[in-house]
N, C-alpha and C positions, 0 to 999 in steps of 0.2 A: 523494624522488620523489613521494610521495603528494600533496604540496602542488600539484604541477604539474597534477594531474588533478582536484583538489578543485573541485566545482561545475561542471565543464566537461563531464563525461560522466555526470552523475546521470540515471538512467532511460534510459540509451542502449540502443537496441534495433536489431535487424536492419533494421527499417523506416527508422530514422534513418541507418543505414549506407548503405542503398541511395540515399538522397537525397544523402548526402555523396559517395558514389561517382560519381553522375552529375555533380554540381557540380565535383568534383575533376578528372574527365576533361575536361569542357568548358573549364575554366580552364586546364588543362594544354595543351590544343590551342591556346588563344589565346597562352599564355606562350611556346611554343617559337619561333615566328618573332620575337616581340618580344625575347626574350632574345638571340637572334643579332644582331638589328638594333641593339639598344642596345650590345652589345659592339663591333660593327664601328664604329659611330659614335663610341665612346669610344676608338678607336684600338688595340683589341686583337683577337685572333682570336675568331671567332664561338663556338667551343666553350666559351670561358670564360664567356660569357653563359649557356650551357646549364648549366654546372657551378653557377653562381650560383643559377639557377632551382631546381635540384634541392636543393642543400644548404641555402641560405638559406631557401628556401620551406618545407622540412620543419622546420627549427629554429625559425623565426619562429612557425610554427603551434603548435609544441609549448611553447615557452617564453614567447611573447608574452602581452600583456595583453588582446587582443581575440579573441573566439571565431571571428571571420569574416575576420581579416586574411590577405591573400595577399601574401607577400613575394617579392622578387626584384630584378633590375636594373630601373631606371626611367629615364625620359627626363630627369628633373631632374638626375641625376648626370652626364649626358653632358659638359657644358662643363668641369666640374671634373676628371673623370677623364681627358678628352682632354688638358687642360692639364698634369696630373701625368705622363702618359705622354710627352708631347712634351718636358717639362722634365727629368724624372728617369728615365723608362723604365718598363717593365712590372714589373720586379722591385721597384722602389720603390713602385709602385702597390699591390702586395700588402701590403707593410709598412705603407703609409699606411692601407689598409683595416683591417688588424689593429689598429693604434693607434686608429683611429676606433671600433672595437668596444670596446676597453678604455675609451675616454672615455664611450661610451654606457652601458656597465655602471656606471661611476662616477656618471653622471647619474642612473641609476635607483636606485643604492644611496643617493645623497644626496637622493633624492625631489625631483628637479628637473623631473619630468614636467609638473607643474602650471604651471611658469613659461613653458612654450612658449605658453600662451594669452595671455601679455602682449605678444607680438609683434604690432604693429598690423597690421590687415588690409591697408592700402594697401601695406605693405612686402612681405607675402607675395604679393599680386597683382602687384606691380611686378616682383619677381625671377622669379616663375613665368612671366609674360608675356615677360620678357626671355629666359629660357631657351628658351621656345617659339620665339622669333625665331631664336636661335642654332641650334637643332636644324633648323628648317625651311630656313634658308639654307645650313646645312652639308650638306644633301642635294642641293642644286642641281647640284653637279658630277656626282654619281652619276646623277641623273635625266637629265641631258643627255649622260652618257657622256664627259665631258671627260677628256683624257689628260694625264699628267705634272703633275697637280695636287699641290702641296705644302701640307700642313695646317699652320696656324698657330694660336697662342692668340688672336691679335688678330682681332676681327671685321672690321675694315677691311682687314687683310692678306689675310684669306680672300676677301673680296669682290673685292679687286684680282686675286688669283689667278684667279678665275672670269672676270673681264673680259679678262684677258691671254690666256686659253686658250679663248675663245669660238669660235675658228676650228677647234677640234678636236671640235666637237659630233658625236656619233654618232647617225645616224638609227635604227639598230637599238636603241640604248639608249632613245631617246625613245619609240619605238613600244612597247617592252616595258614601260616605266614607265607609259605612258598606259593600256595594257591592265590592268596591275595596279591603277592608280588607279581606273579605271572599274569594275572588279570590286569593289573595296573600297567604293565609294560605292553601287553598285546592289544588292549582296547583301543588306544590311539591309532594303531595300525589298521585295525579292522573297522572301527567305528570312530572316526576322527572327531566327531562332534559330541561324543559321549564322555563324561568325566571318568577317567580310568580308575581313580582311587575310590570313587563311589561304587563302581562295579566290583572292584576288588573287595570292598567291605561287605557288600551284599552277598556275593557268591561265597566268600570264605566264611561269613557268619552262618549262612544256610548250611554249608557242609559241616561246620563245627556243631551246629545245633542238632543235626540229624545223626551224626556219626560219633561225635566226641562229647556229647552232653554230660556235664558233671565231671569231666576229665581235663577241662581247660579253663583258666581264669577268664572271666568276662567283666565288662564294666559293672554289671549288676552284682556279681559275687565280690568284687573288690571295693567298689564305691557305693553300693546300694542302688536301688531303683532310681532312674532319672525322674525328677519331679516333672509333671506335665502341666503345672500351673505357671502363672507369671511370677517373676522374681520379686521378692519383697523389698520394699524401700527401707533402708536402715542407715542412719548416720553413724560412722565409725567413731569410737571414743578418741577424742583429740586432746592430747596433753603436750605440754612443752617438752617433757622428757622423751616422749615417743617421737616427736618432730625432730629433735636433735639426733636421736638414734637413727632415724630413717632419711636424713637429709642426703647422705652420700649415695645410697642406693636409688633414691628418688631422682637425684641429678643424673645418674647413669641412665636411668629409664628415660628421662626427658631428652637427653642428648641423643641417645640411640634412636628413640622414637622420632625425634626431629629429623635426624639424618635419613632414616629409612623412608619416612613419609615424603620428604622432599625429593629423594632419589626416585621414588615411585612416581611423583608428579612430573619429574623431568622425563621419565620414560613415557608417560602418557602424552606429554607435549610432543615428543619425537614421533609418536604414532599417529597423532591427530593434527599436527601443525598448529597447535594451540599454545597458549601461554598461561601458566598458573600464577597465582599470587602467593609468593612464598610466606609472607608474614601472616596473611589470612589463613593459609594452610596450617601454620603453627597454632594460631588461635583456635581453629576448628579442632585440631588434635587435642589442644588443652581442654577445651569444653568437654569433649567426649571422655577424656580421662578423669575429669572431675566428677562427671555424672555417673559413669559406669560403675565405679566402686560402691556408690550408694545403693546399687542393686546387686552387689556381690560379684561384679565382673572384674576381670584382670586387666592390666594395661593393654592398650591397643595402639596401632599405628597403621599407616598406609601399607597395603599388601601388594607388592609389585605384580605377582603372578595373577592374582584375582583382578587387579586393575587392568592388566593387559587382556585378560579374558573378557572383561566387561566391554572393552573397546572392540575387540575382534567379533563379538556377537551383536554389535550394532548399536550400543548405547549412544545417546545424543545429549544427555543432560544428567545432573545429579539425581534425578528421579529414579534412575536405575539402581543407584546405591540405596535409596530409601526403600524401594521395592524389594531389594535383596534382603534387607533387615526384616521387613514385614513378612516375607515368605518364610524366613527361618523361624520367626515367632509362631506362625500358624503350624509349621511343621513340629515345633516343640509341643504345642498344645495337643496335636493329633497323634504324633507317632513316638512320643518319648518312651513309652513302655517297651516298644520293640528295640529301641537303641540300646537298652540295657543288656541285650543278648550279644552285643558285639564283643568278640574276644580281644584281649589285649594283644595277642599275637597278630591280629589283623591290623591293629593300629600301628604296629612297629614298621611294616613296609611302607605305609603311607608317609610316616615321618622320615624314613630312610631316603625315599625318593625325593621328598621335599629338600632334605639336606644335600643330596646329590645335585639337584637342580640349582641350589643357591650357592654352591661351592665356588663358582666362578673359575672353573678349572683352566679354561683357555687363557683367560686374562692372567691367572696366576703363573702359568707356564710362560706366557709372553714376557711378563715383567722379569721373571727369573733369567730368561735367555739374554736379557739386556746386560746382565752382570754389571750393574751400576749401583749408585747409592740407593736408588729406588728399590732395587732387588734386596738390599740389606734391610731397608725399612719394612718391606713386605714380609720377609722371613722372621724378623724380630717380632713384628706385631702379631703374626700368625702363632708363633711359639708362645708368646706371653698370653695370648687369648686362650690357648689350649691348656697351658700348664699353670697359669695364675688366675687372672680374671680379665674381663673385657675392660674394666676401669683401668687397671694397670697397663694393659696392652695399648689402649688408645693414648694414654699419657706418654708412655715410653715411645710409641710410634711417632707421635707428634713432635716430641722433643728431639728425637733422632732425625726426623725429617727437617726440622728447623736448623739443626747443627749442620747437616749435610748441605742444605740450601745456602746457609751462610758461607760455608767453605767454598761452594761453587761460585757464589757471587763475589767472594773476596778475590778469586782468581781472575774475575772480569776487570778488576781495577788495574789500569795501566798508567804508569807515571813515567813520562819521558822527558828528558832534558833536551830542549830544541833551540835552534837558531835559524834565522832566515837563510834560505838557499839562494845565493846570488846567481846561480847558474840558470835558474828558472825565471820566466818572464814575469810571473806574478809574485815571485820571491816568497812562496809559502814557507812556513817554518817546518823544519824536518829534524829528526833526531840523528840521522846518519852524518850530518855535517859537523856535529859536535865532536871534538877530539882534543888532545892535550895542547896542540898548537893553535887551535881555533876555538876558543871559549872565553867569553868576556869575564874578567875577574870581578867586574862591578855589577853586572846585570845577569841574573839567572832567570831563564824562562822555562817553565814546566807546563807540559800538556797533561791534564788529568782527564782520564776516560774511565767511567764507571761510577757506581754509587759509593758515597762516603758514609758507610754504616759501621756498626760495631765489629763486623768481621774483617773490615779492611782499613779502618781508621788508623790503626797503629802503623801499618805499613806506609800509609800516606805520610804520617808525621816523620817516620824514620827517614824516608826518602828525601823529604824536603829539608830535614834538619842537616843533611849532608851539605846543603848550600849554606846554611847558617854557620857551619863549621869553618867554611872558607870566607865567611863574612862578606858577601856581596853587598853593595849599597842598595840595590833594588832587586826585589823578587817579583816576577810576573807569573801569575797563575792563570793559565788558559782553561776555563771550566765550562766551555760550551757543551761538552759531552758528559756532564755530571747530572744524572736525572734527579737525584735526591740526596739529602744529608740528614742523618738522624742525630740524636743528642750526643751519641758517642763520637760521631764525626765532628760535631760542633765543638766538643770539648778538646779534641786533638787539634782542630783548626785554631781554636783560641790559644792553645799552648804555643803553636807556631808564631802567632801574632805577637804574643807576650815576649818570647825569646828574640824575635827578629827586631822588635822595637827597642828592646833592651840594648841591642848592639847598634842602635842608631839606623837601622834599615827601614826601608819603605816597601810596603806590599801593594802591588797593583793587581787587579782582577779583571779579566776580560771574558766576554761571551756568556755571561751568566743568564740562564733561562728565567722567565718571569716566575715560575714556581720556586726555583731555588733562591731567587732574589727575595721572595716572601719569607723564606726560611731565614735568610741572613738578617732581614729586618726584625723578625720575631725574636730571634735569639740575641740580638744586639750586636752581632758581628759587623753588620752594615756600618754602624756608627763607629765601631772600633777601628775598622779599616779606613773609613772616611768616604763620604759620598763621592768626592772628587777623584777617588782612586779606583772607581769602577768604570770600565770602558766597554763599548759594544764590540769593538774590533781590536785584535792584537796589535795592529800597526799603530793605533792611537796610544795604546799602552807603551809601546816602545818609544814613540816620540816623547811622551811624558817622562820616560825613564832617562832619556838623553839629557833632559834638562835638570835631572836630580843627581847626576853623577858628579864625582869629584874629578874635574878635568885635569887637575895636576897629576893624578895617578895615571892618566892616559899617556902622558908624554913618554915616548920611546916604546910604547906597547906595540907588539907585532902580531897580535891575534887577529885584528881586523874582522871582528865578528859582525860589525854593522858598517854601513856606508860611511858614517861619520868618523869611524875609527882612524882612518888614514890621515885626515886633517888634524884630528885631536892628537894623534901620535907625534905630529910635527909641530904642535903648539899653536896651530891656526885656530882662530875663533870659530866656534861651533855654528854650523848652519844646518838646522834640522829640516829634512824634506818631509813633504806630506806623504804618509803611507796609506 
């Protein structure tokens, strides 16, 4: 247990506790309506959102890798959780959350936290914006007070439901929702330190209770009275059949939870000049998601907005997150009956504003303006998120991003046929000096610049095979600017060696970096080419090539590609200078 607290509470004092107490209470006040709203939007009872806020909030703060992280239910999970509830039911959602917790713990144990950063930004912006659209449109029915609305997984089916039931609009719901929305938008301007959505809920609930009592759906009338007791511990039924059925949704929950929690931790780092432990953060998220379902809670992750509020209000340690959970617990015990009177129409603007704030509008527009491959990845991920599922969207977005990246990288590969430029003092090799009348028939030199990977390996082989077609005696490959080579590049390289040796040729390699040399040794190419055929400098390789040429073929040659060519052309014995 000592490891949990190491470095997180060093020099902790009563002064720091007072700061954490204030931050924890403020964030707790913000978290209560959000927890209920996220639960309702996810298709479960509002108290389960409160349970999640309490249990996950405390555990993430204790076991997580960020000092300032506030955990709980978030808007990003809504489409996934609603889909699981509609398809499998609430009981299976609990098991899916537990499985996701196990997966997150495994990710942390195998130190996969750092791999999250390799997810391209257009993919995260695309699915986040898509989720925002789903959340926003999903609250239209409650905002308008539409009756007999059936929830679906499909975005189009939900939009059709709204259109078909537009004749059931409730004026009471619309007025209540507008009052709440107005309070949410105006409170930050008039009272910057007061949570706007809490004011909106209180004011609109009071208006609805006095003016529209019995004419508007509330949490109590739809879900029953909120229980004011502690959540009961219950182990979900675990069978192999249920596990197999829920592995896919659990994996999506784990991946999305991991991404959002680490993004939140990065935001916290930027605001505090601190550094989180990504693998520990995944472990903390995993522990929270294993324990929370045992008390009826839904999946949780790090909440960016609440974490930022925690920091802005003066938090100095994870104690603020613990206090936030404890505060929500006492609020549940004391005020649960009053929360039952909150109209669903009041919850709608809260979620709509959350969706608007998480939509990343500016970043979305910025990437679109670039009109590049990233713009395509963004749009495709966004559309797939809205019209199919987050799982499909992320998969398609990542695959498309990899394909476009490979295409861009393949264009970086430059293969140039070169010869020494005798007009320069240091006689560097250049491509412009190669022409039909100035090109050695026996020695071909190529400069390779760029990575030899699956997207460019075929081009590399085709270009070099042109030399094999002319059957030079020696092929010199200058590879000082080749950063890496994958197995596809290795396969094409091996093909070149095989064909060249078959024609009696010799391959010399110069300028190989230590990293690339390790790859040559590991793949066996080093031995196939021969240790004596690797050189540090191109000049050394040319000197060696002069000794391997068939000097009889040089007689009468007028290309004069090298200094030695003039004497070889006249049949004079070769004298190789030092280069």
